[in-house]
N, C-alpha and C positions, 0 to 999 in steps of 0.2 A: 368367602370372607366378605362383610364390610369396607370400604376403602375408608382411610382415614380424613377426617374436617376436615381436621390441620395435619397438616407432617414440614418439619422445618426436616432440613436437611442440610447435614456440618453449618449448620447458619454459623456464622465469622461477621460482628460487627466492628469497626474500629476509627477509632474516632484523635480527631486531631486537640491536641490539647500547648496552645503554644509550641515549640520545637520540640515538643515528645508524640511519640501513637497510643495510644492507652486503648486497650484491648476488651473492652468489656465483655464480647462472646465468642468462645476461640474452636465451634467450631460443634453446634451446638443439635443434635439428633432429637428430637422431640416426635412421639404419631398421637392422634389422642381422635379416640372414634367416637362417629354421631350418637350422641345418649353419655356419652362420657363429664364422669364431674372428677375434675383434676384442680389439685392447691400446688403452687410454683413456694419453693420457702430459700430462702439462703439469708450469709449474714450483710451488711450493706453489704454494696462493691461488688456482690457475686452476680451481676446481670440480671436479675428479676424483673428490674422495669426497662432495660431493654427491651429486653428475650419477648417483655409484654404489648411496647409500642411496635414489634416486629408483628407477632401474632396480628396485635390488632390495624396493619397493612399502614400506620401515620408514619412508620420509620420502614427504610426498604436495608440489609445484610448488604454489608460490603466483600462478602465471598458465600455461598453457599443460594438454598432455594429453600423460596417458603411456597409449600401450597394448597388453599385455601378451596379444600370444594372439590378437589382434583385443579383445582385451577394453577399455574406455575406462573407467581405474582411476578416474577422476571421479565412476563413478556407484555404486560401492561406499563400502558403511559401515564399521567399523573393522573388523570380523566378517570381512566377505566377504572384506576385502585379506586381512587374515592368514590363511583359507584360501587365495587367491589365491598369495599366498605361497611356504607349505607347498607346495602341493602344484605347483609350476611353476617354484623357485627352491629349487636348491641352493648354500649359499654354503662358500666358504674363504677363513679370516682369513689375519693376518701371523703372528698369536700363537694361533693355531690355535683357539683359545676352545674346550675341550675341559673340562668337568666332572670333577676331579682324583680324585672320591674314588666313582666311577663306572669299570668299566671300561672298553675300547673298543669292546666288545660294544655293552653298555649306554650309552655314546655316543653309536653313531650307530642308535639304535632309537630315541632324541630323539623325532626327526622325523615315526617310523612310531607312535611317539604320543601325536601333534598331531593327527592325519590321521586316532584310532583303528580304528587297526591291529590285531587279537587280537594274544597275545605270542605263544604258537606261531608265528603268520606272522610278529611281527616276525625272532623270533629266525633264523631261513631266508631274509628279504632280508639283516637286518646278517651274517650270512655269509656271504651269499654275494658280498659287495657288498666284504665285507672279506678275501674270496679273489681276490674281481678286485685289490684292490691289496696283494698278496702280506701280508697278513696273518691269514692264516686259524689259524695257529700263535701265535697271540697273544689272541687272544680274552678273557680271563681275567685281560690284565694291565692294573694303572691307568697312564695315560698317564706319571706322573712315571716310571715305569720302560720307556722307550722314549727312542728316539735323538729329538730336530726332525724330521729326515726321514721315521721312523716316523710321528712326530705328525699330522707332514701330510698322510702317508698316511690316519691315521684321519679326519681334518680331507676329504678328498677323498669317504673312504666314504660318512659320514655324508653329506655333498651330492648324495652319487647315489640314494639307498639308495630315496627316494620315485621316483626315475624322471622325473626332470623337466627342463624343459621347457627353462630354460636355468641353468649355471652360473657365478656370479658368484664372481670372487678377487678379493681385494683384496693387492696388492701379497704371494701366495702364497711367495713362496722369499726375502723380505728378513727370516726370522732363521735363516738358512741356510745354510754355507760353499755354495762353489761347486758342486763333487761333489757334494755334497746336492740343490742350486735346479738343478744340469742332469738330475739325477733326477725330480726333482718336471716338471720341462720337458717331460719327454720323457712323461712320464704326462700330460699338458695337450693334448699333440699328438695324444698317442694314444688319447684319450676325445675331441678332435673328428674326429681318422680314421673313429674307431666312431659318427658320426654325432651328438656332443656339442656344443650352442649354447654357445659358453662369451664369454665378455667378461670382460677381464683390465682392471686398473687397477693398475699399473712406472713406476716411475722409471726404468728400467735399459731403456737402449735393446734391450743385447739379448734380452731376456726378451722386449720388442715382437714383435720380429723374426720369432717363434715363428709369429705369429698372419697372417693373409691381408692386414686392414687393421690400418690406428691412426689412430686419431680424437685429433686434437692438440686440445689446449684452450689457450684464457688468455684473461684475464679473462670469464671468466665466459662464452665461447664461442669454436663450433669452428674453430679456425683453420685447419686446412690436415686432410685425408683424405688419409691415404696409400698408394698401394694396393702392399704384399710383393709379392702374387703371388695370382693370380685363377685358382685350382681349385675356387672353388667350384663345388663339381656342379649 
């Protein structure tokens, strides 16, 4: 059996707000296989954004364990955790998170800078991945000169440029019209068919149905695992 690329074991997350404790996650169990496409759904306050931040190594659980590619993140210091995050995980956000003063090529290069890749090789990799998302003719443009769909394509290119084991997408179609959103959804499907592991948070069932499994969260727990299609090789 193939080892999981993501494994959450009894993950809990508690926040203190004033004198009160907020239990955002209450013991989440989750396993994602390499090459799988998983959607996470749940009502507001269910813990899906908190879970995404923990899977993305942007936050640490209060209790339980998160393993990424078999590495128990509890054993990692902050610098090592940041290195794992940069090398193993690509992020796509609802609001794109592009730097407006940089060209799209420079935006895509950012993870490579953190990884210590030399400038000439950075440009080669950035241009290759921008070509893959259909933006090879826009290298020198700023994000403000692009449509919402094009900006999300840049964000996807930036997520892919380090060849990560996992692509995490947080409401990636949330700021797009239906036609553009459908194009971005098709791109995620193609990425998954090419072997990328994708974990996507969405409140739209239509978007979640692109995945192989839907993990439903409620009150900080997995309430249901819905199998959409069983085509994982």
